[in-house]
PLY file of the C-alpha trace (Angstrom):
ply
format ascii 1.0
element vertex 169
property float x
property float y
property float z
element edge 168
property int vertex1
property int vertex2
end_header
19.52 6.20 16.19
20.92 3.55 13.83
21.49 0.10 15.21
23.96 -2.35 13.67
22.56 -4.85 11.20
23.17 -7.88 13.45
21.36 -6.17 16.36
18.36 -5.34 14.13
18.25 -8.93 12.90
18.18 -10.18 16.50
15.45 -7.71 17.55
13.14 -8.61 14.65
13.93 -12.34 14.61
15.42 -12.35 11.13
17.95 -15.06 10.37
21.02 -14.47 8.24
20.40 -15.63 4.64
22.40 -18.70 3.66
21.39 -19.52 0.08
23.09 -18.36 -3.12
22.25 -14.90 -4.36
21.62 -13.69 -7.89
24.15 -11.04 -9.04
21.53 -9.33 -11.25
19.22 -8.91 -8.25
22.08 -7.64 -6.09
22.88 -5.09 -8.81
19.36 -3.67 -8.38
19.79 -3.34 -4.60
19.84 0.46 -4.79
16.28 0.37 -6.17
15.14 -1.93 -3.37
16.69 0.29 -0.72
15.23 3.42 -2.27
11.76 1.82 -2.43
11.95 0.80 1.25
13.16 4.26 2.24
10.45 5.89 0.12
7.84 3.77 1.90
9.29 4.71 5.27
8.99 8.37 4.38
5.68 8.48 2.50
3.46 5.64 3.74
1.85 7.60 6.59
1.36 10.77 4.50
-0.18 8.61 1.75
-2.64 7.14 4.24
-3.52 10.62 5.49
-4.00 11.82 1.90
-6.26 8.91 0.94
-8.21 9.15 4.21
-8.88 12.86 3.64
-9.67 12.21 -0.03
-12.10 9.47 1.02
-13.80 11.70 3.56
-14.00 14.91 1.52
-14.61 13.40 -1.93
-16.50 10.16 -1.23
-18.41 10.49 2.05
-19.02 14.22 2.55
-20.80 14.72 -0.83
-23.26 12.02 0.21
-24.00 13.95 3.41
-24.10 17.49 2.00
-25.82 18.58 -1.22
-23.81 21.80 -1.49
-20.51 19.92 -1.13
-21.76 17.37 -3.69
-22.31 20.11 -6.27
-18.74 21.34 -5.72
-17.27 17.84 -6.06
-19.35 17.02 -9.14
-18.08 20.20 -10.78
-14.46 18.98 -10.67
-13.69 16.31 -13.30
-11.29 14.03 -11.39
-13.08 14.30 -8.06
-16.49 13.66 -9.65
-15.16 10.42 -11.18
-13.72 9.30 -7.82
-16.96 10.25 -6.02
-19.25 8.45 -8.44
-17.12 5.32 -8.65
-16.43 4.86 -4.95
-19.84 5.91 -3.60
-21.67 3.57 -6.01
-19.02 0.83 -6.31
-18.41 1.65 -9.94
-15.38 1.09 -12.19
-12.46 2.43 -10.14
-13.75 0.91 -6.90
-14.20 -2.52 -8.46
-10.73 -2.39 -10.06
-9.29 -1.30 -6.71
-11.09 -4.17 -5.00
-9.92 -6.78 -7.54
-6.29 -5.64 -7.43
-6.40 -5.78 -3.65
-7.91 -9.27 -3.71
-5.27 -10.50 -6.17
-2.53 -9.19 -3.90
-4.12 -10.75 -0.83
-4.42 -14.09 -2.61
-0.85 -14.10 -3.99
0.88 -13.05 -0.77
0.48 -16.42 1.03
2.11 -18.24 -1.89
5.09 -15.90 -1.90
5.59 -15.82 1.88
8.44 -18.32 1.72
10.27 -16.09 -0.76
10.20 -12.93 1.33
13.71 -11.67 1.95
13.15 -11.20 5.68
9.48 -11.43 6.50
7.11 -8.55 5.90
8.45 -5.40 4.26
7.94 -3.03 7.16
9.49 0.37 6.51
11.60 1.83 9.28
13.14 5.27 9.47
16.24 4.06 11.30
18.06 2.45 8.42
16.68 -1.07 8.46
15.90 -0.86 4.73
19.07 -2.74 3.65
17.94 -5.69 5.79
14.88 -6.16 3.63
16.62 -6.27 0.28
16.04 -9.41 -1.78
18.86 -11.64 -2.95
17.11 -13.96 -5.45
14.64 -13.39 -8.28
11.71 -14.91 -6.33
12.52 -12.77 -3.31
12.60 -9.73 -5.60
9.14 -10.52 -7.01
7.84 -10.99 -3.48
9.48 -7.72 -2.40
7.81 -5.68 -5.17
4.43 -7.31 -4.55
4.79 -6.40 -0.87
5.66 -2.79 -1.77
2.63 -2.57 -4.06
0.43 -4.13 -1.37
1.54 -1.53 1.18
0.63 1.25 -1.25
-2.75 -0.43 -1.88
-3.35 -0.64 1.87
-2.69 3.09 2.10
-5.37 3.74 -0.53
-7.96 1.41 0.98
-9.47 4.40 2.80
-11.30 5.30 -0.39
-13.08 1.96 -0.41
-13.27 1.13 3.29
-14.85 2.76 5.31
-15.82 5.85 3.31
-16.88 4.12 0.10
-18.97 1.55 1.95
-20.62 4.19 4.15
-21.35 6.38 1.12
-22.80 3.41 -0.76
-25.16 2.41 2.04
-26.19 6.04 2.66
-27.04 6.35 -1.04
-29.16 3.21 -0.79
-31.13 4.76 2.08
-32.15 7.76 -0.05
0 1
1 2
2 3
3 4
4 5
5 6
6 7
7 8
8 9
9 10
10 11
11 12
12 13
13 14
14 15
15 16
16 17
17 18
18 19
19 20
20 21
21 22
22 23
23 24
24 25
25 26
26 27
27 28
28 29
29 30
30 31
31 32
32 33
33 34
34 35
35 36
36 37
37 38
38 39
39 40
40 41
41 42
42 43
43 44
44 45
45 46
46 47
47 48
48 49
49 50
50 51
51 52
52 53
53 54
54 55
55 56
56 57
57 58
58 59
59 60
60 61
61 62
62 63
63 64
64 65
65 66
66 67
67 68
68 69
69 70
70 71
71 72
72 73
73 74
74 75
75 76
76 77
77 78
78 79
79 80
80 81
81 82
82 83
83 84
84 85
85 86
86 87
87 88
88 89
89 90
90 91
91 92
92 93
93 94
94 95
95 96
96 97
97 98
98 99
99 100
100 101
101 102
102 103
103 104
104 105
105 106
106 107
107 108
108 109
109 110
110 111
111 112
112 113
113 114
114 115
115 116
116 117
117 118
118 119
119 120
120 121
121 122
122 123
123 124
124 125
125 126
126 127
127 128
128 129
129 130
130 131
131 132
132 133
133 134
134 135
135 136
136 137
137 138
138 139
139 140
140 141
141 142
142 143
143 144
144 145
145 146
146 147
147 148
148 149
149 150
150 151
151 152
152 153
153 154
154 155
155 156
156 157
157 158
158 159
159 160
160 161
161 162
162 163
163 164
164 165
165 166
166 167
167 168
């Protein structure tokens, strides 16, 4: 069910933008809409993928020696297992990128096109499209942050549990 744009604005408490818009940013609107629609379609499957990857590749090898030998025999999975269960390279990079995004989001909150970029399946994506360059930067940081949140399953809770279980051995 698609609701009209004015009705969606009223439901979510979004005011109509009044400032001038940048024509170059408006020309890239199709990319903004496609990114919001892509997030609406793939954010939950991405979280399920990273949660299962975190369980089967990071935590389960710590619990089972036979599963660990299987995971260590596969090049990509062994790198993910070693880095996230011991807080090595990839885990630290993941943590730092997440911290940078968390620290920059409060400064860009006033430039969000309409609050948080929350993907909806019912066609609200055009509501969230930026109109100025600063709104566009905030929009893309928000999109990247949502993807990072989907991948946090590798680090929290499975990476932390695997790390502390390794310390106990």
